[in-house]
N, C-alpha and C positions, 0 to 999 in steps of 0.2 A: 503494499501499499502504500501510497505517496502524499504527504503535504506540503501546501506550499503558505501556509499559515494568513495572516493579513498582511502582509506585505503589499506593501504598493506597487501597482503596476508599471510605475513609472521607474523602477528599480533598475532597471537595462542602462537607463541613460544619463549621462552628463547632462546636467542644467545651468544655465547661467539667468541671472536678475540683476535688476536693479532699484535701488530703494536713495532718496537721500540722506538716509542717515548710516548707512552703508557701501556706497559706491559713488562716492562723488570725489571730484579732486579741485585744487586751487591751479587749474590748469594757466588758468589767462594771468598769475604771477598778480592779482589782489588779494585784497583781504574780504571784501565783502561780495563777491562770488565765486561759482561754485559749478564744474560741468558733471552730468551725472553719467557714472559709466555703467560697465555691470561687472558681476564679480561671479563667482563658481556657487551655485546654490544647493547644489546636489551633486557625488560623484555617484559614478554607474557604475554598475557589474552585469556584463553583458552573459557571463559566463554561469549565475546562480540558476539553478536547479535544483528540482523540489526533494525535499525531505523523503530519505528511505525509511522501512518501518517494515523490519522481518518477524510475525509474531509466530510462535510454536503456542498451541492451546491444546493441552490433554486431559480429559476430563468422561465422567458418567454421569446417567443419572437416574432415577430407577425410584418405585414406588414397590411397599412391601405388605405385607399383611391386610389384605384387601384396600390397598390403598391409603390404612390409618399410617403406615411409617414412611415417608419422603427422605431421600440425598440427594447432592446436588455435589459435585465436587470437579474444581476446575483445576488444574497447575498452567504457569501463562509464564513464555518467556517473551519479550519483545526488545530488538534489537532497533535502537533509531541510529543511522549514517545520514552522514551530510546534516547534520543540525542548521539553520538558520538560524545567522546572527548579525548586527550591526554594532559591531566592535569599536570601544571609540579610541578616537582618533587624536595624535599628537596635536597642539598646538599650532604648529607649523603645518598643519593640515589646512587653516582657516576655518571657514564658521560654516561649508558645508557642511549638508547632512552627509552620516554614511550610511554607505549599499548594506545592505543586507548580505551576506555569504555563508559560503556553507564549510564549517569551519569546525566542529564535533562531532562524536559519536556518544550514546548513553546506553545504560541496559539494566531493564526493569524486570522484575519477574516475583512472581509469588504464587499465594494461591486465595482461592474464593470457594466457598465450602457455605451450604446450608445443611441443617437436617431440622425435619417438620414432623408433628405427629398430630393427629386430630381424633376425636373417639365420641363418643356420648354414652351414656347410660342414663336412662329414661329419661327423665325430662334436666340433665345437664348435663352441656356440648363442652366441649373443649379444644380447641385448635391454637397451636403455638408453631413459634420456630425461630432457629438459632441462625445466627449469619455472620461468617467469620472470615474476615481479610485482613493478608499478609502484603505485604508491598517491602521491595526491596531494590535501592535502586543506587546504581554508581556509574561515573564518568569514566567512559573507556576512550574520548580521546577529547585535545581541546581544541589545537594546533601545533603546527610543524612548529619544534622547538619553545611553544608552550607549555610548560607543567601545571600552571593554575594561573586563575585570576580571580583577583577579588571583587568583590560586587557590594553596592548599596553604603553610600557616602553619609556620616552622622558627624555629630561634633565630636566625639570619638575615635572617628576613624571606620573602616567596614566593619562589621560584624562578620559575615560571610567569606569562607574562600572555595571555589570550584577547582578542584583535582583530579587526577587521572588519579584512580583506584578508591575514590572514598564519594557519600551520598551527595548529591548537588545539595550546595544553600545552606553544608554543615559550617556550625557558628563555628569561630577564630578566635584567639586571642589568649591572652593570658591565663593560666591558672592560678588560682589566690589557693594560698594554702594556709592562712589565716589573716590575722593582726601582728602586728610588731607589738610586743608586750612590755619591754623595756629597752631601755641604749645598750645593754648586752647583747639583749639579741640583735639587735639592727648591728651590733660592731660586728658578730662571729655570720653573719647571714654575706650570700653575695651582694655584689656592690650593685645599690638601687638608687636611683634618681628621684630625691625627696620623702628618702626611708624616717620616719621614726616612729613614737611608740604610738598604736591607735591608727597606723593607717595597711594600707593591702600590703603583705608580703608575697610575692612573686614567688612561685618556682624555679627552678635553675634546670630548665629541661635540657639544653644544650649540653649542660655541664664541659662545655672544653672551655671555658673558663671561670671566672667569681666573677661574674658581673652579669644582671640582668640587662637585655638585650633585644631588639628586634625577633632576634634566633632564637630564643625563648618562647616565641608565641608557638601556639598549638590547637589542637582542633578539642573543642569545650563542648558542644553537642551535637545534637540532630534533631534538626526537625522532624523526621520523619518519622513515624510511628513504627513501633514492632510489628502493631495488628489493631485492626478496628473491628468493633464487633455491634452487632445487635440481637435485642429480643423482643418476640414480637408474642403478646399474650391474646387469646378472647378466650371469654368466659360465658355461656350463657346458659339459664336456668327460668325454665318458659316462657314469659314476656320479659325476662330480664338481660341486658347483656351488659360484659363490662371487658374494656378492652384496654391493652395497656401498652407503651413502646419505651423499650430503654435503649440507649444508644452512649457506647466508650468506645476510648481511645487510651491506647496503653505503650509506654516507651519512647514516646515523643519529649524532647526538650522545645522551649519556649524561652527567648531571649527578651526577658520582661526590661523593655528600654524605659517606661515608665520609672523606673526606680532612679535612674538618672536625675529625675527632674525635682522626686519628691525624698528620694535620700541623702541627698548632696547638699549642703547649704551654699557651694558658690554657683551650682547649676541655677542660677537665675533664683535669687530671693522673693518668692514667695510664699503658696500653700505649701508646706513637708508633711512627711509621714509622722502617726505617731512612732514609727519605730526610731527615726530618726530624733525625738526629745524624748523618748523612754528607755529606748535600747541600744545606744551608740557607744561607745568605748570609753571609758576613762579609767584612770589612775583603781580606783576601787569599784567600776564594773567590767572584768575584764572577759569574761563566759559568754561574749557575745560575736555575732559576726557583723556585727553594723559598725564600719569606722569612725571614730570619732565625728563631732560636731565644729568643723575647723572652716574658717572660712578660704583657707587654700588652695588654691587648684594647681597643680603639681602630679608627673608622673605616677605617682602612688596613690593616689585620690579618685580623681572626677575623670582623668583624659584619655582614660585608654579601655579598650574592648577587654573584658575580663570573663572570669567566669562567675563573678558576683552577680552578675544579671544573668544568666541560663537557670532556670526551673526546670523543676520534672510537670509536665504540662498532660499528665496521662488525670481521664475523669470517667465517671457515669454519670449518667444525667437520665431521668424520669422525661421526655419528651412529649409526650403525650399519655392521659389518663383520663376514661371516659366511661359512666353509665349509663346508660339508658330503659328507658321502659315502654315496651309496644302496647299500645291499648289492644283488650281482645275484639276479636269480630264480631263479637254477641254485643256488647257496646257499639261499634260502628253502625253497626246492620241498623240499625235505628237512626242513622244521618246519612247525607250523602259522600262520607267521606272513603276514600279506600283503606288509605293506614293512615297511622298518629302515632307519632311517636313523639316523647319529650326525654333531654338528657343534661349532663349536668357534664362541663371537660373540663380539663384541668393541661394547659401545656409550661413546661418547663419549670414543674413543683418545685426537685431537687437535683443539686451535682453533688457529687461526690467527688474530693478532688484535692490535694496537696499544696496547689499553685494560688499564691498571693493576689495576683492579678484579680481583675475583674471579671472576665470571660475565658474558661481554658478551651473555649472548641472557636479559635483563630484559623485561619487558610495563610492569609497574607495582609503582610504591613505596608502602608501606604502614607507616602508623606512625614517620614521621621525625622528629616533632620532641617534645612532651612528651608524649605519651600519648592523644593524638584518633586518631582513622582517616583517615588522608588515603591517599588514591589518585592519583597522578601518574605519569601516561608516561613512563620514561627516565628516573627517579630511582632510585639504586642509595644503599639504605640498610643495605647487610648481605646482598646478595643472594646466597642458600646456592651457595655451586660445583655446577656440574654434577657430578654421579658418575660415574668413571671404573667398568666393569662389563664379567667377565670372565667367559663362562656357556659350560658343558657343555653339550649335549640330548643328548636320546635318542628318538626318532619311532618308533612301534610302532602298526601296524596289525594286527590279528588277521582 
């Protein structure tokens, strides 16, 4: 299968345009006039072609015991080659838009499974199913001579790194070993800019020297879950019905970018977290992971991407719960109604999670830096919380 994405139909062409702000010059030698010219606005790539997807799928489906028990199982592997990507160009290329080029390859694999059971015992009926999905992602190629590229700009640099042999959009930065507790610990640790009691102590991953440098950055999280699943339940008893749907995700990490704004005093002085007030490090409160409340902004406080922001994003949520009553035909026969049902429904009634943010069910994050539109998997930049709803409904069939 092939995929050309939503790239522009003019991707193959070199284009030129003019504007007073970017394509003018005082060619007449005076300061009060200018001549409008032309400049490149798009770089063309006539060699771009469709992405290629090679998919292998092996599975089976069956029902047993008079259709009471069912199972669906699929194993899949999807290899995508010639991925289309518009690379960032150096400033020497000018202000022309870059073209999409075929630059990378990636592999996805996993299983999809569903197990269902339905039966009835007199007036009581049951219908339930469990859905289970696993997903593994690996970048197998980026570009010739390019082993990785970082993505997503922010006030502390890029959060993610895309590297051959690793999952897409993996979180990258310094591993926090804890907080420096005293001057003696600072003196015995690897040299780290801004080190003092109460600030982050980063791991010396490189270990080839006694200094914390960019080479000590490492992979600190994976936004891709180990598995996701859902549970559908339906019960009936005479004219009463009850349905429920639970959904969960396990093993994915979230980069809680909100912490930069609320857990550090120099990150714009405004509304701060209770953690900063009640749990930040002091000489008498050392059993904490929250750095001390300081107005100093440096390498050891709030200027680096690090594991402090990475949290377990696993959760289980009751997405829907509904109970209804169908009025019997003995009552409806006296009216012109074919059926009448009333129900009460709850949506997103509870979520079980260890994540400290507003909502663990996030996919992409938009505009987390200074105004540009970036979308990064698993970054929480103020995700709006899931709304809890209570609904009363009436279904009428004439």
